[in-house]
Structure formats: structure tokens, C-alpha cells
Backbone as CSV, one residue per row, in Angstrom:
resi,resn,N_x,N_y,N_z,CA_x,CA_y,CA_z,C_x,C_y,C_z
1,MET,0.815,-1.180,0.000,0.000,0.000,0.000,0.868,1.257,0.000
2,THR,2.045,1.164,0.638,2.944,2.311,0.701,3.428,2.693,-0.689
3,ASN,3.721,1.710,-1.535,4.175,1.979,-2.895,3.116,2.724,-3.690
4,ASP,1.847,2.360,-3.500,0.771,3.050,-4.215,0.665,4.496,-3.767
5,ASN,0.842,4.737,-2.446,0.799,6.115,-1.949,1.937,6.952,-2.515
6,ASN,3.152,6.368,-2.565,4.306,7.078,-3.125,4.077,7.399,-4.600
7,LYS,3.481,6.463,-5.312,3.226,6.654,-6.727,2.234,7.805,-6.921
8,ASN,1.182,7.834,-6.102,0.190,8.901,-6.208,0.804,10.255,-5.875
9,GLU,1.687,10.301,-4.846,2.333,11.553,-4.471,3.248,12.048,-5.598
10,ASN,4.004,11.128,-6.229,4.888,11.496,-7.331,4.091,12.053,-8.501
11,GLU,2.923,11.441,-8.771,2.100,11.918,-9.870,1.543,13.308,-9.579
12,LYS,1.242,13.575,-8.314,0.723,14.889,-7.951,1.827,15.947,-8.072
13,ASN,3.077,15.590,-7.687,4.189,16.545,-7.714,4.668,16.837,-9.136
14,ASN,4.583,15.866,-10.034,5.046,16.043,-11.400,3.976,16.747,-12.218
15,LYS,4.408,17.673,-13.002,3.479,18.447,-13.809,3.411,17.835,-15.203
16,LEU,2.221,17.560,-15.683,2.034,17.043,-17.029,2.100,18.192,-18.021
17,LEU,2.743,17.930,-19.140,2.793,18.927,-20.201,1.470,18.929,-20.958
18,ASP,1.180,20.012,-21.643,-0.108,20.174,-22.313,-0.254,19.314,-23.552
19,HIS,0.838,19.019,-24.223,0.669,18.285,-25.475,0.409,16.809,-25.222
20,ASP,-0.290,16.215,-26.192,-0.705,14.818,-26.102,-0.595,14.236,-27.499
21,PHE,0.081,13.107,-27.616,0.221,12.480,-28.917,-0.126,11.007,-28.787
22,ASP,-1.129,10.559,-29.500,-1.597,9.164,-29.472,-1.849,8.667,-28.062
23,GLY,-2.331,9.523,-27.214,-2.657,9.135,-25.849,-1.463,9.075,-24.923
24,ILE,-0.313,9.497,-25.385,0.895,9.478,-24.558,1.065,10.864,-23.975
25,LYS,1.193,10.910,-22.665,1.383,12.186,-21.985,2.812,12.239,-21.452
26,GLU,3.336,13.439,-21.317,4.722,13.627,-20.931,4.808,14.497,-19.688
27,TYR,5.676,14.049,-18.757,5.928,14.836,-17.553,7.016,15.859,-17.819
28,ASP,6.961,16.961,-17.116,7.989,17.999,-17.222,8.992,17.805,-16.093
29,ASN,9.901,16.820,-16.279,10.905,16.527,-15.255,12.184,17.304,-15.547
30,PRO,12.847,17.798,-14.519,14.102,18.513,-14.751,15.214,17.536,-15.145
31,THR,16.206,18.061,-15.886,17.363,17.259,-16.270,18.191,16.976,-15.025
32,PRO,18.675,15.722,-14.860,19.481,15.395,-13.674,20.745,16.266,-13.595
33,ILE,21.153,16.569,-12.364,22.324,17.426,-12.128,23.582,16.812,-12.742
34,TRP,23.805,15.503,-12.612,25.000,14.871,-13.142,25.097,15.061,-14.655
35,PHE,23.944,15.034,-15.338,23.953,15.220,-16.783,24.265,16.674,-17.146
36,GLN,23.757,17.606,-16.385,24.038,19.018,-16.634,25.522,19.313,-16.440
37,ILE,26.108,18.739,-15.382,27.542,18.930,-15.121,28.366,18.359,-16.278
38,LEU,28.006,17.176,-16.735,28.702,16.549,-17.855,28.563,17.396,-19.121
39,PHE,27.358,17.872,-19.397,27.095,18.673,-20.589,27.888,19.973,-20.579
40,TYR,27.797,20.736,-19.503,28.517,22.009,-19.435,30.028,21.800,-19.315
41,GLY,30.430,20.695,-18.715,31.859,20.372,-18.636,32.459,20.135,-20.012
42,THR,31.727,19.462,-20.902,32.243,19.241,-22.257,32.342,20.551,-23.030
43,ILE,31.416,21.459,-22.792,31.482,22.766,-23.461,32.715,23.530,-22.987
44,ILE,32.967,23.529,-21.691,34.138,24.222,-21.139,35.424,23.583,-21.658
45,PHE,35.460,22.247,-21.675,36.642,21.533,-22.182,36.899,21.887,-23.643
46,SER,35.853,21.905,-24.463,36.043,22.198,-25.882,36.532,23.629,-26.091
47,ALA,36.076,24.575,-25.271,36.545,25.954,-25.385,38.034,26.039,-25.031
48,ILE,38.441,25.374,-23.967,39.854,25.363,-23.573,40.699,24.699,-24.662
49,TYR,40.238,23.586,-25.187,40.940,22.867,-26.250,41.103,23.761,-27.481
50,LEU,40.032,24.440,-27.867,40.064,25.329,-29.024,41.119,26.417,-28.850
51,PHE,41.112,27.086,-27.716,42.087,28.147,-27.488,43.508,27.603,-27.396
52,TYR,43.696,26.505,-26.698,45.035,25.965,-26.471,45.664,25.437,-27.761
53,TYR,44.918,24.646,-28.536,45.495,23.994,-29.703,45.356,24.788,-31.000
54,HIS,44.327,25.613,-31.130,44.089,26.245,-32.419,44.319,27.753,-32.438
55,ILE,44.047,28.435,-31.362,44.192,29.885,-31.372,45.574,30.303,-30.876
56,TYR,45.974,29.826,-29.704,47.290,30.190,-29.164,48.396,29.290,-29.665
57,LYS,48.069,28.119,-30.201,49.021,27.147,-30.762,50.122,26.764,-29.779
58,ASN,49.775,26.689,-28.507,50.746,26.228,-27.509,50.797,24.710,-27.452
59,GLY,49.724,24.070,-27.819,49.665,22.616,-27.757,50.433,21.995,-28.901
60,HIS,50.588,20.692,-28.850,51.271,19.971,-29.908,50.243,19.624,-30.975
61,PRO,50.407,20.127,-32.198,49.476,19.750,-33.255,49.506,18.242,-33.470
62,LEU,48.398,17.676,-33.854,48.297,16.233,-34.011,49.287,15.694,-35.042
63,LYS,49.515,16.450,-36.108,50.468,15.994,-37.118,51.860,15.848,-36.516
64,ASP,52.285,16.823,-35.699,53.597,16.742,-35.055,53.660,15.570,-34.086
65,GLU,52.570,15.331,-33.357,52.531,14.187,-32.438,52.668,12.885,-33.209
66,TYR,51.976,12.785,-34.340,52.064,11.570,-35.150,53.479,11.365,-35.664
67,LEU,54.069,12.417,-36.249,55.419,12.291,-36.779,56.427,11.934,-35.694
68,ALA,56.247,12.488,-34.503,57.139,12.148,-33.389,56.955,10.693,-32.964
69,SER,55.716,10.206,-33.023,55.457,8.837,-32.580,56.043,7.796,-33.529
70,VAL,56.199,8.147,-34.800,56.790,7.206,-35.744,58.258,7.501,-36.005
71,GLY,58.852,8.350,-35.159,60.285,8.596,-35.222,60.703,9.599,-36.271
72,GLN,59.775,10.419,-36.707,60.105,11.450,-37.679,59.803,12.793,-37.057
73,ASN,60.503,13.801,-37.506,60.175,15.139,-37.054,60.359,16.097,-38.207
74,ASN,59.827,17.295,-38.058,59.858,18.268,-39.140,61.100,19.145,-39.127
75,THR,61.982,18.956,-38.175,63.194,19.774,-38.142,64.223,19.182,-39.081
76,ASN,65.156,19.994,-39.485,66.230,19.503,-40.343,67.084,18.509,-39.586
77,ALA,67.815,17.698,-40.347,68.635,16.672,-39.712,69.807,17.265,-38.941
78,ASN,70.103,18.515,-39.155,71.185,19.141,-38.403,70.616,20.000,-37.284
79,ASN,69.583,19.490,-36.632,68.958,20.108,-35.469,68.382,21.485,-35.755
80,GLY,67.871,21.665,-36.971,67.133,22.868,-37.297,67.957,24.101,-37.550
81,SER,69.265,23.986,-37.692,70.081,25.183,-37.879,70.410,25.375,-39.360
82,GLY,69.556,26.063,-40.089,69.804,26.409,-41.477,69.761,25.227,-42.417
83,ASP,70.404,25.384,-43.609,70.435,24.334,-44.614,71.382,23.219,-44.184
84,PHE,71.052,22.028,-44.631,71.868,20.861,-44.311,73.125,20.888,-45.171
85,ASN,74.257,20.655,-44.566,75.526,20.669,-45.276,75.977,19.229,-45.501
86,TYR,75.814,18.751,-46.739,76.183,17.368,-47.058,77.688,17.157,-46.972
87,ALA,78.462,18.139,-47.366,79.927,18.005,-47.362,80.451,17.717,-45.951
88,GLN,79.829,18.344,-44.939,80.261,18.110,-43.558,79.790,16.755,-43.029
89,ASN,78.716,16.226,-43.584,78.144,14.983,-43.065,78.442,13.766,-43.926
90,ILE,79.206,13.914,-44.984,79.429,12.822,-45.926,80.147,11.627,-45.288
91,THR,80.908,11.863,-44.223,81.595,10.762,-43.544,80.975,10.444,-42.180
92,ASN,79.835,11.014,-41.880,79.156,10.787,-40.608,78.615,9.351,-40.570
93,LYS,79.255,8.506,-39.778,78.904,7.082,-39.730,77.461,6.852,-39.259
94,GLU,77.007,7.687,-38.345,75.634,7.553,-37.841,74.617,7.824,-38.954
95,MET,74.863,8.876,-39.749,73.961,9.197,-40.860,74.037,8.123,-41.944
96,ILE,75.237,7.611,-42.222,75.384,6.554,-43.229,74.625,5.310,-42.791
97,GLU,74.730,4.948,-41.526,74.029,3.765,-41.017,72.511,3.958,-41.067
98,LEU,72.039,5.141,-40.689,70.604,5.438,-40.767,70.131,5.358,-42.219
99,GLY,70.920,5.899,-43.129,70.585,5.833,-44.550,70.608,4.413,-45.081
100,LYS,71.560,3.628,-44.610,71.652,2.223,-45.043,70.415,1.439,-44.613
101,GLN,69.957,1.669,-43.378,68.745,0.996,-42.898,67.518,1.421,-43.691
102,ALA,67.405,2.719,-43.951,66.271,3.217,-44.736,66.329,2.669,-46.162
103,TYR,67.532,2.578,-46.727,67.705,2.050,-48.078,67.290,0.585,-48.131
104,ALA,67.779,-0.216,-47.186,67.472,-1.650,-47.180,65.969,-1.891,-47.055
105,THR,65.305,-1.068,-46.272,63.875,-1.238,-46.040,63.032,-0.753,-47.208
106,ASN,63.401,0.369,-47.817,62.515,1.022,-48.779,63.014,1.052,-50.222
107,CYS,64.315,0.999,-50.446,64.852,1.255,-51.784,65.435,0.013,-52.469
108,ALA,65.893,-0.952,-51.692,66.619,-2.095,-52.244,65.775,-2.920,-53.208
109,SER,64.470,-2.935,-53.033,63.635,-3.746,-53.917,63.689,-3.252,-55.359
110,CYS,63.896,-1.981,-55.584,63.963,-1.437,-56.950,65.391,-1.109,-57.394
111,HIS,66.247,-0.691,-56.482,67.601,-0.264,-56.842,68.653,-1.323,-56.538
112,GLY,68.271,-2.496,-56.062,69.212,-3.565,-55.755,69.754,-3.450,-54.350
113,LEU,70.146,-4.578,-53.788,70.639,-4.607,-52.412,71.889,-3.767,-52.215
114,LYS,72.725,-3.701,-53.234,73.977,-2.946,-53.117,73.975,-1.703,-54.005
115,GLY,72.781,-1.305,-54.481,72.676,-0.117,-55.319,72.974,-0.364,-56.777
116,GLU,73.084,-1.643,-57.178,73.473,-1.978,-58.543,72.391,-1.729,-59.580
117,GLY,71.194,-1.426,-59.151,70.096,-1.158,-60.078,69.252,-2.402,-60.285
118,GLY,68.089,-2.190,-60.755,67.127,-3.253,-61.043,66.025,-2.590,-61.848
119,VAL,64.886,-2.472,-61.250,63.819,-1.686,-61.868,64.265,-0.229,-61.920
120,GLY,64.852,0.232,-60.820,65.380,1.600,-60.746,66.808,1.646,-61.250
121,PRO,67.375,2.832,-61.414,68.732,2.967,-61.949,69.817,2.540,-60.958
122,ASN,71.001,2.313,-61.519,72.191,1.988,-60.743,72.595,3.236,-59.956
123,LEU,72.785,3.095,-58.662,73.151,4.231,-57.814,74.637,4.249,-57.464
124,THR,75.402,3.265,-57.974,76.822,3.205,-57.630,77.727,3.760,-58.716
125,ASP,77.194,3.935,-59.909,78.029,4.491,-60.980,77.975,6.016,-60.949
126,ASN,78.699,6.642,-61.882,78.746,8.100,-61.935,77.848,8.653,-63.036
127,TYR,76.699,8.028,-63.247,75.732,8.499,-64.239,74.427,8.822,-63.519
128,TRP,73.843,9.965,-63.900,72.654,10.440,-63.182,71.547,10.832,-64.150
129,ILE,70.366,10.334,-63.907,69.183,10.717,-64.684,68.787,12.141,-64.299
130,VAL,68.935,12.454,-63.017,68.690,13.811,-62.522,70.042,14.510,-62.407
131,ASP,70.047,15.766,-62.012,71.316,16.451,-61.784,72.128,15.694,-60.744
132,ASN,73.428,15.758,-60.842,74.306,15.029,-59.928,74.654,15.860,-58.692
133,THR,73.649,16.532,-58.125,73.851,17.303,-56.898,73.058,16.646,-55.763
134,TYR,73.515,16.886,-54.561,72.816,16.329,-53.400,71.373,16.812,-53.338
135,SER,71.165,18.085,-53.619,69.808,18.641,-53.530,68.887,18.029,-54.578
136,ALA,69.399,17.720,-55.774,68.568,17.097,-56.808,68.180,15.668,-56.403
137,VAL,69.130,14.935,-55.841,68.844,13.572,-55.392,67.847,13.614,-54.234
138,GLU,68.030,14.560,-53.326,67.093,14.709,-52.200,65.687,15.016,-52.716
139,LYS,65.598,15.869,-53.721,64.287,16.236,-54.273,63.604,15.022,-54.897
140,VAL,64.355,14.205,-55.617,63.782,13.002,-56.228,63.280,12.047,-55.152
141,ILE,64.035,11.900,-54.079,63.595,11.029,-52.985,62.359,11.634,-52.322
142,ASP,62.347,12.943,-52.131,61.205,13.617,-51.499,59.917,13.425,-52.277
143,ILE,59.933,13.803,-53.557,58.681,13.809,-54.326,58.511,12.588,-55.218
144,GLY,59.582,11.839,-55.453,59.500,10.637,-56.267,59.463,10.949,-57.753
145,VAL,59.298,9.890,-58.529,59.138,9.992,-59.982,57.928,9.129,-60.323
146,PRO,56.723,9.655,-60.134,55.508,8.854,-60.302,55.380,8.205,-61.679
147,GLU,55.825,8.894,-62.749,55.686,8.323,-64.092,56.555,7.081,-64.294
148,LYS,57.571,6.916,-63.436,58.429,5.731,-63.518,58.160,4.758,-62.370
149,GLY,57.170,5.063,-61.547,56.783,4.149,-60.477,57.457,4.380,-59.142
150,MET,58.241,5.456,-59.015,58.903,5.736,-57.737,58.045,6.685,-56.907
151,PRO,57.638,6.242,-55.725,56.828,7.129,-54.876,57.703,8.170,-54.179
152,GLY,57.072,9.220,-53.695,57.767,10.202,-52.866,57.901,9.649,-51.462
153,TRP,59.059,9.815,-50.849,59.329,9.211,-49.548,59.345,10.196,-48.392
154,LYS,59.230,11.487,-48.657,59.370,12.475,-47.587,58.340,12.283,-46.475
155,THR,57.082,12.061,-46.845,56.043,11.909,-45.821,56.198,10.600,-45.065
156,ILE,56.806,9.619,-45.669,56.974,8.312,-45.017,58.234,8.283,-44.156
157,LEU,59.319,8.805,-44.683,60.603,8.722,-43.979,60.914,9.947,-43.118
158,GLY,60.494,11.104,-43.536,60.847,12.322,-42.809,62.157,12.893,-43.330
159,ASP,62.411,14.136,-42.985,63.576,14.862,-43.506,64.912,14.214,-43.142
160,LYS,65.047,13.801,-41.897,66.340,13.272,-41.446,66.716,11.997,-42.204
161,LYS,65.754,11.089,-42.384,66.058,9.841,-43.093,66.298,10.075,-44.575
162,VAL,65.603,11.048,-45.156,65.842,11.367,-46.567,67.267,11.888,-46.738
163,LYS,67.703,12.767,-45.861,69.069,13.297,-45.932,70.088,12.182,-45.690
164,ALA,69.753,11.271,-44.766,70.637,10.128,-44.513,70.708,9.226,-45.736
165,LEU,69.618,9.084,-46.461,69.627,8.283,-47.694,70.550,8.896,-48.737
166,VAL,70.512,10.217,-48.881,71.390,10.892,-49.842,72.849,10.654,-49.455
167,ILE,73.153,10.735,-48.179,74.532,10.489,-47.717,74.925,9.039,-47.969
168,TYR,73.995,8.111,-47.729,74.304,6.701,-47.995,74.560,6.473,-49.482
169,ILE,73.740,7.072,-50.339,73.934,6.926,-51.790,75.300,7.481,-52.186
170,ALA,75.691,8.608,-51.608,77.014,9.169,-51.891,78.114,8.224,-51.409
171,SER,77.870,7.515,-50.308,78.894,6.615,-49.757,79.080,5.354,-50.595
172,ILE,78.074,4.965,-51.382,78.211,3.746,-52.202,78.662,4.056,-53.631
173,GLN,78.925,5.335,-53.915,79.417,5.712,-55.241,80.755,5.027,-55.513
174,GLY,80.866,4.400,-56.692,82.125,3.781,-57.104,82.412,2.443,-56.450
175,THR,81.431,1.801,-55.834,81.693,0.519,-55.160,81.704,-0.658,-56.115
176,ASN,81.207,-0.533,-57.330,81.209,-1.589,-58.356,80.629,-2.908,-57.849
177,PRO,79.347,-2.972,-57.533,78.731,-4.227,-57.113,78.596,-5.178,-58.294
178,PRO,78.407,-6.481,-58.041,78.260,-7.437,-59.146,76.957,-7.184,-59.914
179,ASN,76.983,-7.470,-61.202,75.832,-7.344,-62.106,75.190,-5.962,-62.084
180,PRO,75.958,-4.909,-62.310,75.352,-3.578,-62.289,74.493,-3.322,-63.527
181,LYS,73.501,-2.497,-63.368,72.664,-2.089,-64.488,73.467,-1.121,-65.352
182,LYS,73.176,-1.106,-66.651,73.900,-0.221,-67.571,73.693,1.237,-67.166
183,PRO,74.712,2.071,-67.418,74.602,3.485,-67.064,73.443,4.174,-67.776
184,GLU,72.791,5.087,-67.036,71.692,5.879,-67.602,71.950,7.344,-67.239
185,GLY,71.642,8.247,-68.138,71.747,9.660,-67.851,73.105,10.250,-68.154
186,LYS,73.351,11.399,-67.540,74.594,12.157,-67.758,75.663,11.727,-66.772
187,GLU,76.910,11.759,-67.248,78.030,11.372,-66.383,78.394,12.549,-65.472
188,GLY,78.763,12.209,-64.240,79.207,13.216,-63.288,79.206,12.669,-61.874
189,LYS,80.163,13.117,-61.108,80.272,12.681,-59.705,79.224,13.422,-58.865
190,LEU,78.654,12.724,-57.909,77.667,13.336,-57.021,78.356,14.372,-56.133
191,HIS,77.833,15.566,-56.098,78.426,16.645,-55.292,77.339,17.543,-54.744
């Protein structure tokens, strides 16, 4: 009997709304406090997020976080200080090793395990399809040669690994691996 009394009291306290649809009536109950706190909390959070990440740019942009998580960054390989100097880094064993790993993983399938050429050109001779400068080779690695099937590697490898690849290619110049592909392009030493 107590439950029936409570039910009657609740019905008296709740106000019915005026509209009626197919015999269904609706009570005018207030929104629970926990839901209001959650709702207004998300609005406050989104405002803080907007100012922090998009207006003041103090936060880490998602692209930078992604590149950092996969071991790439947008700074130059020489710690962000101006243009990269290949002449100073040509004997840098750490850069050569990094380039060798990147080459074995991404380039060897087309250019051969030792740079002797295959689908792609021979990288150990002194003949170049592109200009024989470090910057020209870096540009080809960055943007690729889509008409010949070479993809651009900059977004995949990042600046540091691309520069390391150029140094590695310079380090294998003149190594004369077995079964090299015939020379293509203009003759000239990489510089």
C-alpha cells in the first residue's frame, strides 16, 4: 500500500505537459544534475581545447605528435640550424648507417641490395638521370618519380632519413657491385 501512496504523491508533484500524442502524456521533469555537469563540462573543455590547440598554438598539433610517434620530425637533420651541409656529413657514420637501414627497407627492392640497379637505376656508378647534386637527389627522394613508379618518400621517412639516404647513396658511389645495371643519364660525380 505504501508503494501506491508514493506513486500517487509522485504523480501529484510532477506536472504534465499540455501536449498529447496518441494518448501518450509527458511529464515535465528537470534534467538530472550529473547530466548538466557533464554537458557544461564538455562545453568548457572544448573551449579550452580550441584556445590551447588552435588559437594560441601552444599545444602539440596532431600531425607533429604523429610524426614524433613514428620517429620522424619536421626539423632539419642538423637540429634545425639552417640548410643541411652534405659536405660536412658525408663521412658521418651515424647518418650513413641510418641511410643504409632506410635504403634496405625502402629502396633495395627497386635499386638492388647494393645499389646496382634493377627496376630503378644503378646508384653506384657516376651516371645520373637527374642532376648530380645532393639537392637534386634529395628532391627526387622527397617527391619521387611517379611516371616511372617511384613514390615520394618524404612523408613516409621524414627529412632526417631522406638526408641520410642521400649520404648513404654518396657513400656507395664507385663501389662496383656485381651485375650492375647499364649506365643511364649524364656522367658526373655526385656533389
